[in-house]
A tleap script that builds the chain and sets N, CA, C and O, in Angstrom:
source leaprc.protein.ff14SB
mol = sequence {
  NMET LYS ARG SER PRO ALA LEU ILE LYS PHE
  SER ARG GLU HIE HIE ALA ALA LEU VAL LEU
  ALA ARG ARG ALA LYS LYS SER VAL PRO GLY
  SER ASP ALA VAL VAL GLN LEU MET ALA ASP
  PHE PRO LYS ARG TRP ASN ASP GLY LEU ALA
  PRO HIE PHE ALA GLU GLU GLU ARG ALA LEU
  LEU PRO ARG ILE LEU ALA GLU GLY GLY ASN
  SER LEU ALA GLU ARG LEU GLN GLU ASP HIE
  ALA ARG LEU ARG LYS LEU ALA ALA ARG ILE
  ILE ALA GLY GLU ALA GLU SER LEU THR GLU
  PHE GLY THR LEU LEU ALA ASN HIE VAL HIE
  PHE GLU GLU HIE GLU LEU PHE PRO TYR TYR
  GLU ARG LEU VAL ASP GLU ARG GLN ASP PRO
  ASP HIE ILE ARG CLYS
}
set mol.1.N position { -17.167 -17.155 -2.320 }
set mol.1.CA position { -16.877 -17.030 -3.728 }
set mol.1.C position { -16.247 -18.330 -4.217 }
set mol.1.O position { -15.284 -18.823 -3.631 }
set mol.2.N position { -16.795 -18.874 -5.287 }
set mol.2.CA position { -16.229 -20.084 -5.868 }
set mol.2.C position { -14.979 -19.688 -6.643 }
set mol.2.O position { -15.016 -18.798 -7.494 }
set mol.3.N position { -13.888 -20.349 -6.343 }
set mol.3.CA position { -12.599 -20.021 -6.945 }
set mol.3.C position { -12.180 -21.136 -7.881 }
set mol.3.O position { -12.452 -22.310 -7.627 }
set mol.4.N position { -11.522 -20.768 -8.954 }
set mol.4.CA position { -10.966 -21.731 -9.894 }
set mol.4.C position { -10.071 -22.712 -9.144 }
set mol.4.O position { -9.328 -22.301 -8.253 }
set mol.5.N position { -10.126 -23.995 -9.483 }
set mol.5.CA position { -9.259 -24.973 -8.806 }
set mol.5.C position { -7.773 -24.596 -8.863 }
set mol.5.O position { -7.008 -24.933 -7.959 }
set mol.6.N position { -7.379 -23.908 -9.910 }
set mol.6.CA position { -5.982 -23.513 -10.049 }
set mol.6.C position { -5.551 -22.488 -9.002 }
set mol.6.O position { -4.359 -22.333 -8.736 }
set mol.7.N position { -6.513 -21.793 -8.412 }
set mol.7.CA position { -6.192 -20.717 -7.472 }
set mol.7.C position { -6.610 -21.014 -6.042 }
set mol.7.O position { -6.387 -20.186 -5.159 }
set mol.8.N position { -7.197 -22.148 -5.792 }
set mol.8.CA position { -7.722 -22.463 -4.463 }
set mol.8.C position { -6.641 -22.401 -3.388 }
set mol.8.O position { -6.857 -21.818 -2.326 }
set mol.9.N position { -5.501 -22.985 -3.650 }
set mol.9.CA position { -4.445 -22.994 -2.625 }
set mol.9.C position { -3.995 -21.574 -2.290 }
set mol.9.O position { -3.781 -21.251 -1.122 }
set mol.10.N position { -3.850 -20.731 -3.302 }
set mol.10.CA position { -3.493 -19.331 -3.038 }
set mol.10.C position { -4.552 -18.661 -2.171 }
set mol.10.O position { -4.219 -17.967 -1.211 }
set mol.11.N position { -5.820 -18.863 -2.502 }
set mol.11.CA position { -6.896 -18.255 -1.722 }
set mol.11.C position { -6.917 -18.763 -0.284 }
set mol.11.O position { -7.146 -17.989 0.646 }
set mol.12.N position { -6.683 -20.040 -0.103 }
set mol.12.CA position { -6.635 -20.583 1.266 }
set mol.12.C position { -5.500 -19.953 2.060 }
set mol.12.O position { -5.662 -19.644 3.240 }
set mol.13.N position { -4.374 -19.766 1.429 }
set mol.13.CA position { -3.237 -19.139 2.108 }
set mol.13.C position { -3.533 -17.684 2.459 }
set mol.13.O position { -2.952 -17.139 3.398 }
set mol.14.N position { -4.422 -17.063 1.717 }
set mol.14.CA position { -4.782 -15.677 2.006 }
set mol.14.C position { -5.462 -15.533 3.364 }
set mol.14.O position { -5.370 -14.479 3.992 }
set mol.15.N position { -6.134 -16.569 3.816 }
set mol.15.CA position { -6.767 -16.487 5.134 }
set mol.15.C position { -5.716 -16.233 6.218 }
set mol.15.O position { -5.890 -15.349 7.057 }
set mol.16.N position { -4.635 -17.004 6.202 }
set mol.16.CA position { -3.565 -16.814 7.183 }
set mol.16.C position { -2.941 -15.425 7.039 }
set mol.16.O position { -2.575 -14.797 8.032 }
set mol.17.N position { -2.823 -14.955 5.806 }
set mol.17.CA position { -2.267 -13.622 5.575 }
set mol.17.C position { -3.165 -12.549 6.190 }
set mol.17.O position { -2.671 -11.591 6.784 }
set mol.18.N position { -4.473 -12.708 6.050 }
set mol.18.CA position { -5.391 -11.727 6.622 }
set mol.18.C position { -5.393 -11.750 8.143 }
set mol.18.O position { -5.556 -10.708 8.778 }
set mol.19.N position { -5.216 -12.918 8.726 }
set mol.19.CA position { -5.103 -13.014 10.185 }
set mol.19.C position { -3.864 -12.255 10.649 }
set mol.19.O position { -3.924 -11.491 11.612 }
set mol.20.N position { -2.744 -12.466 9.964 }
set mol.20.CA position { -1.513 -11.748 10.300 }
set mol.20.C position { -1.691 -10.247 10.085 }
set mol.20.O position { -1.256 -9.447 10.913 }
set mol.21.N position { -2.322 -9.863 8.990 }
set mol.21.CA position { -2.542 -8.445 8.710 }
set mol.21.C position { -3.368 -7.789 9.812 }
set mol.21.O position { -3.071 -6.674 10.241 }
set mol.22.N position { -4.389 -8.477 10.259 }
set mol.22.CA position { -5.243 -7.929 11.322 }
set mol.22.C position { -4.449 -7.727 12.612 }
set mol.22.O position { -4.552 -6.687 13.262 }
set mol.23.N position { -3.659 -8.733 12.970 }
set mol.23.CA position { -2.824 -8.613 14.165 }
set mol.23.C position { -1.847 -7.443 14.026 }
set mol.23.O position { -1.648 -6.680 14.972 }
set mol.24.N position { -1.249 -7.307 12.862 }
set mol.24.CA position { -0.259 -6.247 12.644 }
set mol.24.C position { -0.917 -4.870 12.673 }
set mol.24.O position { -0.374 -3.938 13.267 }
set mol.25.N position { -2.079 -4.731 12.037 }
set mol.25.CA position { -2.762 -3.433 12.005 }
set mol.25.C position { -3.186 -2.981 13.393 }
set mol.25.O position { -3.221 -1.783 13.670 }
set mol.26.N position { -3.510 -3.930 14.270 }
set mol.26.CA position { -3.987 -3.596 15.613 }
set mol.26.C position { -2.854 -3.518 16.631 }
set mol.26.O position { -3.099 -3.396 17.831 }
set mol.27.N position { -1.627 -3.588 16.157 }
set mol.27.CA position { -0.495 -3.616 17.080 }
set mol.27.C position { -0.375 -2.295 17.846 }
set mol.27.O position { -0.507 -1.210 17.279 }
set mol.28.N position { -0.128 -2.420 19.123 }
set mol.28.CA position { 0.070 -1.270 19.994 }
set mol.28.C position { 1.506 -1.342 20.491 }
set mol.28.O position { 1.876 -2.283 21.192 }
set mol.29.N position { 2.322 -0.344 20.127 }
set mol.29.CA position { 3.736 -0.394 20.513 }
set mol.29.C position { 3.928 -0.694 22.001 }
set mol.29.O position { 3.280 -0.099 22.862 }
set mol.30.N position { 4.828 -1.623 22.274 }
set mol.30.CA position { 5.166 -1.986 23.643 }
set mol.30.C position { 4.238 -2.987 24.297 }
set mol.30.O position { 4.522 -3.455 25.400 }
set mol.31.N position { 3.132 -3.331 23.647 }
set mol.31.CA position { 2.192 -4.263 24.259 }
set mol.31.C position { 2.726 -5.685 24.192 }
set mol.31.O position { 3.613 -5.995 23.397 }
set mol.32.N position { 2.169 -6.542 25.039 }
set mol.32.CA position { 2.542 -7.964 25.011 }
set mol.32.C position { 2.224 -8.580 23.652 }
set mol.32.O position { 2.956 -9.441 23.165 }
set mol.33.N position { 1.123 -8.130 23.041 }
set mol.33.CA position { 0.731 -8.661 21.731 }
set mol.33.C position { 1.783 -8.335 20.675 }
set mol.33.O position { 2.069 -9.165 19.812 }
set mol.34.N position { 2.352 -7.154 20.734 }
set mol.34.CA position { 3.390 -6.777 19.772 }
set mol.34.C position { 4.664 -7.578 20.016 }
set mol.34.O position { 5.317 -8.014 19.067 }
set mol.35.N position { 5.013 -7.770 21.264 }
set mol.35.CA position { 6.191 -8.584 21.579 }
set mol.35.C position { 6.011 -9.988 21.008 }
set mol.35.O position { 6.933 -10.537 20.405 }
set mol.36.N position { 4.842 -10.562 21.193 }
set mol.36.CA position { 4.568 -11.905 20.665 }
set mol.36.C position { 4.574 -11.910 19.140 }
set mol.36.O position { 5.129 -12.820 18.523 }
set mol.37.N position { 3.962 -10.904 18.534 }
set mol.37.CA position { 3.931 -10.827 17.069 }
set mol.37.C position { 5.332 -10.678 16.499 }
set mol.37.O position { 5.659 -11.304 15.491 }
set mol.38.N position { 6.154 -9.867 17.125 }
set mol.38.CA position { 7.538 -9.697 16.656 }
set mol.38.C position { 8.298 -11.015 16.760 }
set mol.38.O position { 9.138 -11.309 15.910 }
set mol.39.N position { 8.017 -11.801 17.776 }
set mol.39.CA position { 8.671 -13.102 17.929 }
set mol.39.C position { 8.169 -14.098 16.881 }
set mol.39.O position { 8.944 -14.908 16.373 }
set mol.40.N position { 6.875 -14.037 16.559 }
set mol.40.CA position { 6.260 -14.958 15.592 }
set mol.40.C position { 6.529 -14.570 14.143 }
set mol.40.O position { 6.517 -15.427 13.259 }
set mol.41.N position { 6.767 -13.299 13.898 }
set mol.41.CA position { 6.796 -12.781 12.538 }
set mol.41.C position { 7.807 -13.470 11.614 }
set mol.41.O position { 7.436 -13.839 10.500 }
set mol.42.N position { 9.060 -13.659 12.023 }
set mol.42.CA position { 10.006 -14.283 11.081 }
set mol.42.C position { 9.541 -15.637 10.564 }
set mol.42.O position { 9.694 -15.922 9.376 }
set mol.43.N position { 8.985 -16.470 11.416 }
set mol.43.CA position { 8.505 -17.779 10.968 }
set mol.43.C position { 7.312 -17.631 10.033 }
set mol.43.O position { 7.243 -18.302 9.003 }
set mol.44.N position { 6.384 -16.768 10.381 }
set mol.44.CA position { 5.213 -16.558 9.517 }
set mol.44.C position { 5.631 -16.028 8.146 }
set mol.44.O position { 5.056 -16.402 7.123 }
set mol.45.N position { 6.629 -15.162 8.137 }
set mol.45.CA position { 7.119 -14.612 6.880 }
set mol.45.C position { 7.869 -15.684 6.081 }
set mol.45.O position { 7.542 -15.947 4.924 }
set mol.46.N position { 8.865 -16.293 6.704 }
set mol.46.CA position { 9.736 -17.238 5.990 }
set mol.46.C position { 9.033 -18.523 5.564 }
set mol.46.O position { 9.345 -19.083 4.513 }
set mol.47.N position { 8.091 -18.989 6.372 }
set mol.47.CA position { 7.408 -20.247 6.073 }
set mol.47.C position { 6.090 -20.061 5.328 }
set mol.47.O position { 5.555 -21.017 4.766 }
set mol.48.N position { 5.566 -18.844 5.321 }
set mol.48.CA position { 4.258 -18.622 4.727 }
set mol.48.C position { 4.251 -17.609 3.601 }
set mol.48.O position { 4.102 -17.970 2.433 }
set mol.49.N position { 4.411 -16.352 3.945 }
set mol.49.CA position { 4.229 -15.293 2.955 }
set mol.49.C position { 5.325 -15.243 1.902 }
set mol.49.O position { 5.025 -15.104 0.716 }
set mol.50.N position { 6.577 -15.352 2.302 }
set mol.50.CA position { 7.659 -15.262 1.304 }
set mol.50.C position { 7.527 -16.342 0.232 }
set mol.50.O position { 7.614 -16.022 -0.954 }
set mol.51.N position { 7.319 -17.611 0.603 }
set mol.51.CA position { 7.129 -18.622 -0.446 }
set mol.51.C position { 5.836 -18.406 -1.252 }
set mol.51.O position { 5.798 -18.681 -2.451 }
set mol.52.N position { 4.805 -17.925 -0.602 }
set mol.52.CA position { 3.537 -17.644 -1.284 }
set mol.52.C position { 3.764 -16.601 -2.385 }
set mol.52.O position { 3.316 -16.782 -3.517 }
set mol.53.N position { 4.459 -15.516 -2.049 }
set mol.53.CA position { 4.741 -14.470 -3.032 }
set mol.53.C position { 5.555 -15.025 -4.193 }
set mol.53.O position { 5.251 -14.764 -5.357 }
set mol.54.N position { 6.588 -15.789 -3.870 }
set mol.54.CA position { 7.445 -16.353 -4.920 }
set mol.54.C position { 6.645 -17.261 -5.848 }
set mol.54.O position { 6.834 -17.235 -7.064 }
set mol.55.N position { 5.763 -18.052 -5.282 }
set mol.55.CA position { 4.960 -18.966 -6.094 }
set mol.55.C position { 3.955 -18.205 -6.959 }
set mol.55.O position { 3.732 -18.574 -8.112 }
set mol.56.N position { 3.354 -17.159 -6.423 }
set mol.56.CA position { 2.455 -16.346 -7.243 }
set mol.56.C position { 3.207 -15.741 -8.420 }
set mol.56.O position { 2.717 -15.734 -9.550 }
set mol.57.N position { 4.389 -15.241 -8.144 }
set mol.57.CA position { 5.187 -14.627 -9.208 }
set mol.57.C position { 5.609 -15.660 -10.253 }
set mol.57.O position { 5.642 -15.350 -11.444 }
set mol.58.N position { 5.922 -16.850 -9.835 }
set mol.58.CA position { 6.328 -17.897 -10.761 }
set mol.58.C position { 5.146 -18.412 -11.579 }
set mol.58.O position { 5.254 -18.608 -12.790 }
set mol.59.N position { 4.029 -18.625 -10.911 }
set mol.59.CA position { 2.909 -19.295 -11.549 }
set mol.59.C position { 1.951 -18.349 -12.279 }
set mol.59.O position { 1.409 -18.711 -13.323 }
set mol.60.N position { 1.741 -17.167 -11.757 }
set mol.60.CA position { 0.722 -16.276 -12.315 }
set mol.60.C position { 1.280 -15.175 -13.209 }
set mol.60.O position { 0.717 -14.871 -14.261 }
set mol.61.N position { 2.373 -14.590 -12.787 }
set mol.61.CA position { 2.895 -13.400 -13.453 }
set mol.61.C position { 3.187 -13.589 -14.938 }
set mol.61.O position { 2.800 -12.729 -15.730 }
set mol.62.N position { 3.844 -14.660 -15.357 }
set mol.62.CA position { 4.133 -14.788 -16.796 }
set mol.62.C position { 2.873 -14.777 -17.669 }
set mol.62.O position { 2.855 -14.133 -18.718 }
set mol.63.N position { 1.835 -15.476 -17.246 }
set mol.63.CA position { 0.598 -15.521 -18.035 }
set mol.63.C position { -0.075 -14.157 -18.052 }
set mol.63.O position { -0.560 -13.717 -19.095 }
set mol.64.N position { -0.110 -13.489 -16.916 }
set mol.64.CA position { -0.748 -12.172 -16.844 }
set mol.64.C position { -0.025 -11.189 -17.760 }
set mol.64.O position { -0.664 -10.428 -18.487 }
set mol.65.N position { 1.296 -11.205 -17.726 }
set mol.65.CA position { 2.068 -10.316 -18.598 }
set mol.65.C position { 1.877 -10.676 -20.070 }
set mol.65.O position { 1.723 -9.791 -20.911 }
set mol.66.N position { 1.888 -11.958 -20.379 }
set mol.66.CA position { 1.738 -12.407 -21.763 }
set mol.66.C position { 0.387 -12.001 -22.344 }
set mol.66.O position { 0.261 -11.802 -23.553 }
set mol.67.N position { -0.612 -11.879 -21.490 }
set mol.67.CA position { -1.957 -11.547 -21.950 }
set mol.67.C position { -2.284 -10.062 -21.842 }
set mol.67.O position { -3.425 -9.656 -22.060 }
set mol.68.N position { -1.276 -9.250 -21.502 }
set mol.68.CA position { -1.484 -7.805 -21.484 }
set mol.68.C position { -2.001 -7.226 -20.189 }
set mol.68.O position { -2.443 -6.077 -20.164 }
set mol.69.N position { -1.959 -7.979 -19.128 }
set mol.69.CA position { -2.407 -7.467 -17.831 }
set mol.69.C position { -1.304 -6.713 -17.110 }
set mol.69.O position { -1.019 -6.969 -15.940 }
set mol.70.N position { -0.688 -5.783 -17.822 }
set mol.70.CA position { 0.498 -5.103 -17.298 }
set mol.70.C position { 0.242 -4.336 -16.011 }
set mol.70.O position { 1.068 -4.379 -15.100 }
set mol.71.N position { -0.875 -3.640 -15.914 }
set mol.71.CA position { -1.131 -2.858 -14.695 }
set mol.71.C position { -1.353 -3.775 -13.493 }
set mol.71.O position { -0.929 -3.452 -12.383 }
set mol.72.N position { -2.012 -4.911 -13.706 }
set mol.72.CA position { -2.210 -5.872 -12.618 }
set mol.72.C position { -0.880 -6.494 -12.210 }
set mol.72.O position { -0.595 -6.642 -11.022 }
set mol.73.N position { -0.073 -6.854 -13.196 }
set mol.73.CA position { 1.241 -7.444 -12.914 }
set mol.73.C position { 2.134 -6.449 -12.178 }
set mol.73.O position { 2.862 -6.817 -11.257 }
set mol.74.N position { 2.069 -5.197 -12.592 }
set mol.74.CA position { 2.874 -4.159 -11.946 }
set mol.74.C position { 2.465 -3.989 -10.484 }
set mol.74.O position { 3.317 -3.883 -9.602 }
set mol.75.N position { 1.166 -3.963 -10.238 }
set mol.75.CA position { 0.695 -3.824 -8.847 }
set mol.75.C position { 1.135 -5.023 -8.015 }
set mol.75.O position { 1.587 -4.858 -6.882 }
set mol.76.N position { 1.007 -6.221 -8.565 }
set mol.76.CA position { 1.445 -7.423 -7.848 }
set mol.76.C position { 2.912 -7.295 -7.452 }
set mol.76.O position { 3.271 -7.516 -6.296 }
set mol.77.N position { 3.751 -6.938 -8.411 }
set mol.77.CA position { 5.183 -6.840 -8.145 }
set mol.77.C position { 5.507 -5.705 -7.170 }
set mol.77.O position { 6.346 -5.870 -6.284 }
set mol.78.N position { 4.854 -4.571 -7.329 }
set mol.78.CA position { 5.104 -3.437 -6.426 }
set mol.78.C position { 4.682 -3.757 -5.006 }
set mol.78.O position { 5.416 -3.467 -4.061 }
set mol.79.N position { 3.501 -4.355 -4.841 }
set mol.79.CA position { 3.036 -4.725 -3.505 }
set mol.79.C position { 3.985 -5.729 -2.863 }
set mol.79.O position { 4.354 -5.582 -1.698 }
set mol.80.N position { 4.377 -6.744 -3.617 }
set mol.80.CA position { 5.285 -7.746 -3.071 }
set mol.80.C position { 6.612 -7.111 -2.668 }
set mol.80.O position { 7.155 -7.438 -1.613 }
set mol.81.N position { 7.137 -6.214 -3.488 }
set mol.81.CA position { 8.405 -5.548 -3.160 }
set mol.81.C position { 8.277 -4.709 -1.890 }
set mol.81.O position { 9.160 -4.744 -1.033 }
set mol.82.N position { 7.190 -3.962 -1.767 }
set mol.82.CA position { 6.984 -3.143 -0.562 }
set mol.82.C position { 6.815 -4.021 0.672 }
set mol.82.O position { 7.358 -3.718 1.734 }
set mol.83.N position { 6.060 -5.110 0.530 }
set mol.83.CA position { 5.866 -6.011 1.670 }
set mol.83.C position { 7.176 -6.687 2.065 }
set mol.83.O position { 7.425 -6.884 3.254 }
set mol.84.N position { 8.007 -7.042 1.107 }
set mol.84.CA position { 9.313 -7.636 1.417 }
set mol.84.C position { 10.192 -6.648 2.193 }
set mol.84.O position { 10.861 -7.029 3.154 }
set mol.85.N position { 10.189 -5.382 1.773 }
set mol.85.CA position { 10.986 -4.362 2.479 }
set mol.85.C position { 10.476 -4.166 3.906 }
set mol.85.O position { 11.264 -4.094 4.849 }
set mol.86.N position { 9.168 -4.082 4.057 }
set mol.86.CA position { 8.606 -3.917 5.405 }
set mol.86.C position { 8.887 -5.143 6.261 }
set mol.86.O position { 9.203 -5.009 7.443 }
set mol.87.N position { 8.778 -6.328 5.689 }
set mol.87.CA position { 9.064 -7.554 6.449 }
set mol.87.C position { 10.513 -7.562 6.913 }
set mol.87.O position { 10.794 -7.949 8.047 }
set mol.88.N position { 11.426 -7.144 6.064 }
set mol.88.CA position { 12.839 -7.098 6.454 }
set mol.88.C position { 13.045 -6.134 7.623 }
set mol.88.O position { 13.825 -6.412 8.533 }
set mol.89.N position { 12.346 -5.009 7.591 }
set mol.89.CA position { 12.462 -4.049 8.694 }
set mol.89.C position { 11.883 -4.630 9.985 }
set mol.89.O position { 12.447 -4.450 11.065 }
set mol.90.N position { 10.765 -5.320 9.864 }
set mol.90.CA position { 10.147 -5.933 11.047 }
set mol.90.C position { 11.063 -7.011 11.618 }
set mol.90.O position { 11.281 -7.062 12.828 }
set mol.91.N position { 11.592 -7.860 10.767 }
set mol.91.CA position { 12.492 -8.930 11.221 }
set mol.91.C position { 13.739 -8.342 11.865 }
set mol.91.O position { 14.318 -8.944 12.769 }
set mol.92.N position { 14.155 -7.161 11.400 }
set mol.92.CA position { 15.306 -6.478 11.993 }
set mol.92.C position { 14.955 -5.804 13.320 }
set mol.92.O position { 15.820 -5.212 13.965 }
set mol.93.N position { 13.681 -5.895 13.729 }
set mol.93.CA position { 13.284 -5.374 15.035 }
set mol.93.C position { 12.476 -4.094 15.005 }
set mol.93.O position { 12.207 -3.518 16.060 }
set mol.94.N position { 12.082 -3.634 13.838 }
set mol.94.CA position { 11.352 -2.381 13.711 }
set mol.94.C position { 9.842 -2.615 13.832 }
set mol.94.O position { 9.140 -2.746 12.829 }
set mol.95.N position { 9.370 -2.664 15.048 }
set mol.95.CA position { 7.945 -2.915 15.303 }
set mol.95.C position { 7.062 -1.802 14.753 }
set mol.95.O position { 5.877 -2.022 14.502 }
set mol.96.N position { 7.617 -0.623 14.565 }
set mol.96.CA position { 6.842 0.499 14.044 }
set mol.96.C position { 6.316 0.236 12.631 }
set mol.96.O position { 5.375 0.895 12.190 }
set mol.97.N position { 6.908 -0.707 11.931 }
set mol.97.CA position { 6.478 -1.028 10.563 }
set mol.97.C position { 5.297 -1.997 10.521 }
set mol.97.O position { 4.750 -2.256 9.449 }
set mol.98.N position { 4.902 -2.530 11.665 }
set mol.98.CA position { 3.822 -3.517 11.691 }
set mol.98.C position { 2.505 -2.980 11.142 }
set mol.98.O position { 1.845 -3.656 10.352 }
set mol.99.N position { 2.119 -1.789 11.545 }
set mol.99.CA position { 0.834 -1.240 11.116 }
set mol.99.C position { 0.803 -1.039 9.608 }
set mol.99.O position { -0.171 -1.408 8.952 }
set mol.100.N position { 1.855 -0.461 9.058 }
set mol.100.CA position { 1.924 -0.260 7.610 }
set mol.100.C position { 1.908 -1.604 6.878 }
set mol.100.O position { 1.228 -1.763 5.864 }
set mol.101.N position { 2.665 -2.564 7.407 }
set mol.101.CA position { 2.701 -3.893 6.812 }
set mol.101.C position { 1.303 -4.513 6.815 }
set mol.101.O position { 0.854 -5.033 5.793 }
set mol.102.N position { 0.623 -4.461 7.943 }
set mol.102.CA position { -0.709 -5.052 8.054 }
set mol.102.C position { -1.711 -4.422 7.109 }
set mol.102.O position { -2.505 -5.122 6.481 }
set mol.103.N position { -1.678 -3.106 7.007 }
set mol.103.CA position { -2.590 -2.401 6.102 }
set mol.103.C position { -2.319 -2.778 4.654 }
set mol.103.O position { -3.246 -3.078 3.901 }
set mol.104.N position { -1.051 -2.765 4.265 }
set mol.104.CA position { -0.697 -3.108 2.891 }
set mol.104.C position { -1.020 -4.566 2.577 }
set mol.104.O position { -1.517 -4.871 1.493 }
set mol.105.N position { -0.743 -5.461 3.513 }
set mol.105.CA position { -1.021 -6.873 3.278 }
set mol.105.C position { -2.519 -7.114 3.090 }
set mol.105.O position { -2.916 -7.836 2.176 }
set mol.106.N position { -3.338 -6.527 3.929 }
set mol.106.CA position { -4.789 -6.689 3.783 }
set mol.106.C position { -5.267 -6.133 2.447 }
set mol.106.O position { -6.065 -6.772 1.760 }
set mol.107.N position { -4.790 -4.960 2.076 }
set mol.107.CA position { -5.172 -4.366 0.796 }
set mol.107.C position { -4.703 -5.232 -0.375 }
set mol.107.O position { -5.408 -5.374 -1.374 }
set mol.108.N position { -3.521 -5.803 -0.241 }
set mol.108.CA position { -2.962 -6.644 -1.300 }
set mol.108.C position { -3.793 -7.920 -1.477 }
set mol.108.O position { -4.094 -8.313 -2.604 }
set mol.109.N position { -4.156 -8.553 -0.390 }
set mol.109.CA position { -4.978 -9.766 -0.480 }
set mol.109.C position { -6.315 -9.438 -1.154 }
set mol.109.O position { -6.783 -10.191 -2.008 }
set mol.110.N position { -6.916 -8.337 -0.777 }
set mol.110.CA position { -8.190 -7.948 -1.397 }
set mol.110.C position { -8.014 -7.667 -2.886 }
set mol.110.O position { -8.869 -8.036 -3.691 }
set mol.111.N position { -6.919 -7.020 -3.255 }
set mol.111.CA position { -6.613 -6.784 -4.670 }
set mol.111.C position { -6.536 -8.106 -5.427 }
set mol.111.O position { -7.124 -8.252 -6.498 }
set mol.112.N position { -5.809 -9.064 -4.865 }
set mol.112.CA position { -5.661 -10.344 -5.551 }
set mol.112.C position { -7.005 -11.066 -5.679 }
set mol.112.O position { -7.352 -11.553 -6.756 }
set mol.113.N position { -7.743 -11.132 -4.600 }
set mol.113.CA position { -9.005 -11.870 -4.612 }
set mol.113.C position { -10.071 -11.227 -5.498 }
set mol.113.O position { -10.874 -11.932 -6.109 }
set mol.114.N position { -10.084 -9.892 -5.572 }
set mol.114.CA position { -11.165 -9.204 -6.271 }
set mol.114.C position { -10.803 -8.681 -7.653 }
set mol.114.O position { -11.693 -8.358 -8.440 }
set mol.115.N position { -9.506 -8.591 -7.964 }
set mol.115.CA position { -9.100 -8.085 -9.264 }
set mol.115.C position { -8.188 -9.060 -10.009 }
set mol.115.O position { -8.493 -9.478 -11.126 }
set mol.116.N position { -7.073 -9.415 -9.383 }
set mol.116.CA position { -6.076 -10.244 -10.066 }
set mol.116.C position { -6.590 -11.650 -10.361 }
set mol.116.O position { -6.490 -12.116 -11.496 }
set mol.117.N position { -7.132 -12.324 -9.367 }
set mol.117.CA position { -7.587 -13.693 -9.576 }
set mol.117.C position { -8.741 -13.783 -10.576 }
set mol.117.O position { -8.721 -14.667 -11.432 }
set mol.118.N position { -9.745 -12.903 -10.503 }
set mol.118.CA position { -10.789 -12.968 -11.525 }
set mol.118.C position { -10.231 -12.743 -12.945 }
set mol.118.O position { -10.665 -13.392 -13.897 }
set mol.119.N position { -9.278 -11.830 -13.074 }
set mol.119.CA position { -8.647 -11.607 -14.377 }
set mol.119.C position { -7.944 -12.878 -14.835 }
set mol.119.O position { -8.093 -13.302 -15.981 }
set mol.120.N position { -7.181 -13.477 -13.936 }
set mol.120.CA position { -6.451 -14.695 -14.287 }
set mol.120.C position { -7.406 -15.824 -14.666 }
set mol.120.O position { -7.157 -16.563 -15.619 }
set mol.121.N position { -8.467 -15.947 -13.936 }
set mol.121.CA position { -9.441 -17.012 -14.231 }
set mol.121.C position { -10.037 -16.859 -15.627 }
set mol.121.O position { -10.328 -17.852 -16.293 }
set mol.122.N position { -10.215 -15.632 -16.063 }
set mol.122.CA position { -10.724 -15.417 -17.416 }
set mol.122.C position { -9.690 -15.820 -18.467 }
set mol.122.O position { -10.053 -16.190 -19.584 }
set mol.123.N position { -8.409 -15.751 -18.116 }
set mol.123.CA position { -7.346 -16.080 -19.071 }
set mol.123.C position { -7.131 -17.573 -19.247 }
set mol.123.O position { -6.866 -18.048 -20.351 }
set mol.124.N position { -7.244 -18.291 -18.172 }
set mol.124.CA position { -6.830 -19.695 -18.175 }
set mol.124.C position { -8.012 -20.611 -18.452 }
set mol.124.O position { -9.001 -20.612 -17.718 }
set mol.125.N position { -7.898 -21.362 -19.484 }
set mol.125.CA position { -8.871 -22.413 -19.754 }
set mol.125.C position { -8.264 -23.685 -19.189 }
set mol.125.O position { -7.388 -24.290 -19.807 }
set mol.126.N position { -8.724 -24.086 -18.027 }
set mol.126.CA position { -8.080 -25.191 -17.306 }
set mol.126.C position { -8.159 -26.522 -18.033 }
set mol.126.O position { -7.353 -27.415 -17.772 }
set mol.127.N position { -9.096 -26.668 -18.922 }
set mol.127.CA position { -9.143 -27.925 -19.678 }
set mol.127.C position { -7.958 -28.038 -20.621 }
set mol.127.O position { -7.511 -29.141 -20.936 }
set mol.128.N position { -7.449 -26.898 -21.071 }
set mol.128.CA position { -6.304 -26.915 -21.976 }
set mol.128.C position { -4.983 -26.836 -21.230 }
set mol.128.O position { -3.953 -27.247 -21.765 }
set mol.129.N position { -4.988 -26.318 -20.009 }
set mol.129.CA position { -3.744 -26.049 -19.295 }
set mol.129.C position { -3.878 -26.437 -17.818 }
set mol.129.O position { -3.676 -25.585 -16.952 }
set mol.130.N position { -4.210 -27.691 -17.502 }
set mol.130.CA position { -4.508 -28.062 -16.117 }
set mol.130.C position { -3.295 -28.061 -15.198 }
set mol.130.O position { -3.458 -27.990 -13.979 }
set mol.131.N position { -2.111 -28.135 -15.731 }
set mol.131.CA position { -0.926 -28.221 -14.884 }
set mol.131.C position { -0.180 -26.896 -14.784 }
set mol.131.O position { 0.939 -26.859 -14.271 }
set mol.132.N position { -0.768 -25.826 -15.256 }
set mol.132.CA position { -0.065 -24.542 -15.261 }
set mol.132.C position { 0.285 -24.066 -13.849 }
set mol.132.O position { 1.337 -23.469 -13.622 }
set mol.133.N position { -0.607 -24.341 -12.921 }
set mol.133.CA position { -0.421 -23.873 -11.537 }
set mol.133.C position { -0.438 -25.065 -10.603 }
set mol.133.O position { -1.046 -26.096 -10.891 }
set mol.134.N position { 0.242 -24.905 -9.476 }
set mol.134.CA position { 0.212 -25.965 -8.456 }
set mol.134.C position { -1.212 -26.180 -7.983 }
set mol.134.O position { -2.051 -25.282 -8.057 }
set mol.135.N position { -1.465 -27.355 -7.506 }
set mol.135.CA position { -2.805 -27.643 -6.969 }
set mol.135.C position { -2.702 -28.074 -5.550 }
set mol.135.O position { -3.718 -28.363 -4.917 }
savepdb mol mol.pdb
quit
């Protein structure tokens, strides 16, 4: 899918998110893979997903709300809030939250790629507003 230049970086970051989601969804309690994922998770969250969410909220949310995309904005915020809570539980050592986190993260990425981003692309005329989003 050809993506607007304004959203390319977000879409590229989604690949890493989907890899993490897949690992989390397939987690088997007590397995070596889960032990490794639990060890890797804080860095993946703090260096990848947490800043990604913050940047989406900073760069996309105001325009979506201003243009009446309230249901899309609400879903974005609700998903991010739920993922933040699950991430905090995982970082605190609750491996049982991995499967729920992985499922929600995968669903969230698909929501953004197939609903939120196309809506945003229709809103933004990049010739008039080329610096609105990071590149």
